[in-house]
C-alpha positions as CSV (number, residue, x, y, z in Angstrom):
1,M,44.6,134.5,126.1
2,K,44.0,136.5,122.9
3,V,43.6,135.1,119.1
4,Q,45.5,136.5,116.5
5,K,43.9,136.1,112.8
6,I,46.5,136.1,109.8
7,N,44.6,134.7,106.6
8,E,42.7,131.6,107.7
9,D,44.8,130.7,110.4
10,Y,44.2,131.7,114.2
11,H,47.2,132.2,116.1
12,L,46.8,131.8,120.1
13,R,49.0,134.3,121.9
14,P,49.0,135.5,125.3
15,D,50.4,138.9,124.1
16,S,48.0,139.4,121.0
17,V,45.3,142.3,121.3
18,V,43.4,141.3,118.1
19,L,40.5,139.0,119.4
20,D,39.3,138.2,122.8
21,K,37.4,135.0,121.9
22,L,37.6,132.1,119.3
23,P,34.8,133.1,116.6
24,M,32.2,130.3,115.8
25,G,33.6,127.8,113.5
26,V,35.4,124.8,112.7
27,Y,39.3,124.5,113.3
28,S,41.7,122.0,113.0
29,L,45.1,122.2,115.2
30,V,47.8,122.2,112.8
31,N,50.9,123.8,114.6
32,L,52.1,122.8,118.2
33,D,55.4,124.9,118.4
34,E,53.0,127.6,118.2
35,P,49.4,126.9,118.3
36,I,47.5,127.4,115.2
37,L,44.0,126.7,114.3
38,R,43.2,126.9,110.8
39,K,39.6,127.1,109.8
40,V,38.3,124.6,107.9
41,E,34.9,124.1,106.2
42,A,32.1,123.0,108.2
43,V,29.8,120.1,107.7
44,D,27.0,120.9,105.2
45,M,23.9,120.0,107.4
46,P,21.0,118.2,105.4
47,T,17.8,119.8,105.1
48,K,16.1,116.8,107.0
49,I,17.7,114.7,109.5
50,Y,16.8,111.1,110.0
51,G,16.5,108.9,113.0
52,D,17.6,109.6,116.4
53,L,20.3,112.1,115.8
54,T,18.2,115.2,116.6
55,E,17.1,113.5,119.8
56,N,20.4,112.4,120.8
57,S,22.0,116.0,119.9
58,K,19.5,118.1,121.9
59,R,20.1,115.4,125.0
60,V,23.7,116.5,124.7
61,C,23.3,120.2,124.2
62,E,21.0,120.3,127.4
63,T,23.0,118.6,129.4
64,F,26.1,120.5,128.8
65,N,24.0,123.8,129.3
66,A,22.8,122.6,132.6
67,I,26.2,121.3,134.2
68,S,29.3,123.3,134.9
69,S,31.7,120.3,134.6
70,N,33.1,119.0,131.1
71,L,31.0,116.5,129.1
72,G,32.4,113.4,127.3
73,V,30.5,111.4,124.3
74,L,31.6,108.9,122.7
75,L,30.1,108.1,119.3
76,S,30.9,104.8,117.7
77,G,29.5,102.3,114.9
78,D,30.2,101.9,111.2
79,K,31.7,104.5,109.2
80,G,29.1,106.9,107.5
81,G,26.6,105.8,110.4
82,G,26.2,109.9,111.2
83,K,28.8,110.3,113.7
84,T,30.6,113.3,112.3
85,L,27.1,114.7,111.4
86,M,26.0,114.4,114.8
87,T,29.1,116.1,116.2
88,S,28.6,119.1,113.9
89,H,24.9,119.3,114.7
90,I,25.8,119.6,118.3
91,A,28.3,122.4,118.0
92,Q,25.8,124.3,115.6
93,Y,23.2,124.0,118.2
94,L,25.3,125.3,121.0
95,K,26.9,128.1,118.8
96,I,30.2,127.3,119.9
97,P,33.7,127.0,118.1
98,M,35.0,123.1,117.2
99,I,38.0,122.0,117.2
100,L,39.2,118.9,115.2
101,I,42.1,116.8,116.9
102,T,43.5,114.4,114.2
103,G,46.7,112.8,113.2
104,G,47.6,111.2,116.7
105,I,49.0,114.6,118.2
106,E,50.6,114.1,121.6
107,P,48.1,114.4,124.5
108,S,50.2,116.7,126.4
109,K,50.2,119.3,123.4
110,V,46.6,118.9,122.9
111,A,46.2,119.6,126.5
112,S,48.5,122.6,126.5
113,T,46.9,124.0,123.4
114,L,43.2,123.8,125.3
115,N,44.3,125.6,128.2
116,L,45.1,128.5,126.2
117,I,41.5,128.7,125.0
118,D,39.2,130.2,128.0
119,Q,36.0,129.9,126.6
120,E,33.5,126.9,125.8
121,I,34.3,124.9,123.0
122,L,33.6,121.3,121.3
123,V,36.7,119.2,120.7
124,S,36.0,116.6,118.7
125,F,38.7,113.4,118.4
126,D,37.7,112.1,114.8
127,E,38.4,108.1,114.9
128,F,39.8,108.2,118.2
129,D,40.6,104.6,118.3
130,K,42.4,105.0,114.7
131,F,45.0,107.6,115.7
132,Y,45.3,106.4,119.7
133,P,45.0,102.6,119.2
134,E,47.2,102.2,122.2
135,H,45.0,102.2,125.3
136,S,48.4,103.4,127.2
137,K,48.2,106.4,124.8
138,Q,44.3,106.9,124.9
139,D,44.7,107.2,129.0
140,E,46.9,110.0,128.9
141,F,43.7,111.9,128.1
142,L,42.3,111.2,131.0
143,S,43.2,114.2,133.3
144,L,42.2,116.3,130.3
145,F,38.6,114.6,130.1
146,D,38.5,114.9,134.3
147,G,38.6,118.9,133.9
148,L,42.4,119.5,133.6
149,V,42.3,122.8,131.4
150,K,40.4,126.1,131.9
151,S,36.9,126.7,131.3
152,K,34.1,123.9,130.5
153,K,34.9,121.9,127.4
154,L,32.8,119.2,125.2
155,Y,34.7,116.2,124.3
156,V,33.3,114.1,121.5
157,L,34.9,111.0,120.4
158,T,34.2,109.1,117.6
159,S,35.1,105.3,117.1
160,N,34.6,102.7,114.3
161,T,35.7,100.2,116.6
162,S,35.4,98.8,120.1
163,N,39.0,99.3,120.9
164,I,38.5,101.8,123.8
165,S,40.2,102.0,126.8
166,T,38.4,100.6,130.0
167,Y,39.0,103.8,131.5
168,L,37.0,105.5,129.5
169,I,34.0,102.9,129.8
170,N,31.6,102.9,132.6
171,R,33.2,106.3,133.7
172,L,30.5,108.9,133.3
173,G,32.4,111.6,134.8
174,R,34.5,111.3,131.7
175,V,32.2,109.9,129.3
176,R,28.8,110.4,130.2
177,Y,27.0,109.2,126.9
178,H,27.6,106.3,124.6
179,F,25.6,106.5,121.2
180,T,26.2,103.8,118.7
181,S,25.1,104.4,115.1
182,E,24.0,100.9,113.7
183,A,22.8,99.6,110.4
184,L,20.2,102.0,109.0
185,K,16.4,100.6,109.8
186,D,14.2,99.6,107.0
187,S,11.9,102.5,108.3
188,I,14.5,105.0,107.9
189,I,15.8,103.6,104.2
190,E,12.1,103.8,103.3
191,E,11.6,107.4,104.5
192,V,14.7,108.7,102.7
193,I,13.8,107.0,99.4
194,G,10.3,108.7,99.8
195,D,11.8,112.1,100.2
196,T,14.7,112.0,97.8
197,L,14.1,109.5,95.1
198,E,12.5,111.3,92.1
199,N,11.6,108.2,90.1
200,K,9.4,106.5,92.4
201,D,9.1,103.6,89.8
202,K,12.8,102.5,90.5
203,K,12.0,102.2,94.3
204,V,11.9,98.4,93.8
205,K,15.1,97.9,92.0
206,L,16.8,100.1,94.1
207,M,15.5,98.2,97.3
208,D,16.9,95.1,95.2
209,V,20.2,96.2,95.4
210,L,20.1,97.7,99.0
211,D,19.1,94.2,100.1
212,I,22.1,92.2,98.4
213,L,24.3,94.8,100.1
214,G,22.9,94.0,103.5
215,T,23.9,97.1,105.0
216,I,24.2,100.5,103.9
217,S,25.6,103.8,105.4
218,F,23.3,107.2,105.5
219,D,25.9,108.9,103.1
220,N,26.3,106.1,100.8
221,L,22.5,105.7,100.6
222,I,22.0,109.5,99.7
223,K,24.7,109.3,97.3
224,F,23.3,106.2,95.4
225,I,19.9,107.8,95.0
226,E,21.5,110.6,94.2
227,E,23.0,108.4,91.3
228,V,19.8,106.9,90.3
229,N,18.3,110.3,90.0
230,L,21.1,111.7,87.7
231,Y,20.7,108.9,85.1
232,N,17.1,108.1,85.0
233,N,17.9,105.7,81.9
234,E,19.8,103.1,83.6
235,T,18.7,100.7,86.2
236,P,19.8,101.2,89.9
237,T,21.6,97.4,89.5
238,A,23.5,98.7,86.3
239,L,24.8,101.9,88.3
240,A,25.9,100.0,91.4
241,R,28.3,97.8,89.2
242,N,30.2,101.2,88.6
243,M,29.8,102.6,92.1
244,N,32.4,102.3,94.9
245,F,30.5,100.0,96.9
246,F,32.7,97.3,98.8
247,P,30.8,94.9,101.3
248,E,32.3,95.2,104.4
249,D,33.2,91.7,106.2
250,A,31.3,90.6,109.0
251,K,30.7,86.8,110.7
252,Y,27.9,85.3,108.3
253,D,26.3,81.9,109.8
254,Y,25.0,79.7,106.7
255,V,22.6,76.6,106.3
256,L,23.5,75.0,103.3
257,I,21.8,72.1,100.6
258,Y,24.4,70.9,98.3
259,K,24.2,68.0,96.2
260,G,21.3,66.7,98.4
261,K,23.5,67.2,101.6
262,R,22.9,69.6,104.5
263,G,25.2,71.2,106.4
264,V,26.0,74.5,108.7
265,G,28.8,76.6,109.1
266,S,30.3,79.9,109.5
267,I,32.3,82.5,107.0
268,Y,33.9,85.8,108.1
269,E,33.6,87.8,104.8
270,H,30.8,89.2,102.8
271,P,29.0,86.4,100.7
272,L,29.1,88.6,97.6
273,R,32.4,89.7,97.9
274,S,33.7,87.0,95.2
275,K,32.1,85.8,91.7
276,V,32.7,82.2,92.9
277,L,31.9,81.1,96.7
278,K,33.6,78.2,98.1
279,F,32.4,76.6,101.5
280,W,33.3,73.9,103.8
281,F,30.6,72.1,105.4
282,K,30.0,68.9,107.5
283,P,27.0,67.0,106.7
284,D,24.4,66.5,109.3
285,S,24.5,62.7,108.8
286,N,28.3,62.9,109.6
287,D,28.8,62.8,113.1
288,S,32.5,62.6,113.4
289,D,34.4,65.9,114.3
290,K,37.8,65.1,112.2
291,Y,37.9,67.3,109.4
292,Q,38.8,64.7,106.7
293,N,34.8,64.2,106.7
294,Y,34.4,67.6,105.7
295,E,33.2,68.2,102.4
296,S,33.4,71.5,99.8
297,A,30.6,73.5,98.3
298,E,31.0,76.1,95.3
299,F,28.4,78.5,94.3
300,N,29.1,80.7,90.7
301,I,27.3,83.6,91.4
302,E,26.9,84.4,87.8
303,K,24.7,81.3,87.3
304,C,22.7,81.6,90.7
305,T,19.9,83.7,91.8
306,V,20.4,86.1,94.7
307,F,18.0,87.5,96.6
308,R,17.3,88.7,100.5
309,I,14.6,88.1,102.5
310,N,14.2,89.3,106.3
311,G,17.8,90.1,106.8
312,E,19.0,86.6,104.9
313,I,21.0,86.4,101.9
314,N,19.6,83.6,99.7
315,I,21.6,81.9,96.9
316,E,20.0,79.3,94.9
317,G,21.4,77.8,91.3
318,E,22.1,74.2,89.7
319,G,19.9,72.6,92.3
320,N,21.7,73.9,95.5
321,E,21.0,76.6,97.9
322,I,22.6,78.4,100.9
323,T,21.2,81.0,103.1
324,L,23.4,83.0,104.9
325,R,22.5,85.3,108.4
326,K,24.8,88.1,109.5
327,S,25.9,87.5,113.1
328,G,25.6,90.5,115.1
329,D,27.8,91.4,117.9
330,Y,26.0,91.3,121.4
331,K,25.2,94.6,123.1
332,F,23.6,95.1,126.3
333,Q,20.5,97.2,126.2
334,F,18.1,98.3,128.9
335,K,14.5,97.2,128.0
């Protein structure tokens, strides 16, 4: 295989005599009739990396260097949780080219293209579950992950959901590592604020906004602090109103006291999505399961006090109160 460079495109041609290897860089597969890799901008690496990203990246790199076969890695979790950053960090640490596979390219086309590249590379399937939502289509990559193509490859799959084929889960020969990016820990948020917030007097108000949001990605945290630094004469609360914050839906269990009656229940959206919150609940004193015995409760956020304590969202106003806690999905962990 030879690589011919034309402008910013790299053509993979068996008869080319220009380059023996694909140079370091990030490429996107853009043409399948004649395989073309277009060089794209690499992710800007921050001056400091927080949390477990460095340790996890190092583990992947050490394993890849130690084994002679392919290595598969699955990175799952919320958007903005550092999956793309970790993928780029791995490629830069290993000093190997990275190829981005996006747009739902047919698995056979991906395999035939990669088979032309006789060198170690990182192949990134960003949002694998989005572009290949059907498990039958995901399964068409199994032979690729098993080692169908020439030379050793590092496959990194990112996923924002749990929609991954069972043939990729608990199959260490195909996907050896699974790292989950979860909500930022309070200790990391505190560390980031300490490193990047210029006016430390704004920390309390900034934390108030973060507490109400409940969950924030690393990317959004950095951009929000940048906004606070830029507009020092405005409060973080005022700045947040104009920013593209959109609390993501999740299941929240609640306990409320409304008009002197106590009840419990669950909702499946962020409780602060709307200005007026409506709940259906069955008072504790009502033992019947019939729906006609349920009662409604309404909270006008503009007339209420909203605060967060120990991960719970508390809303109080007009003599009523409700406490909501996000219900996390169960995930097995070794102790």
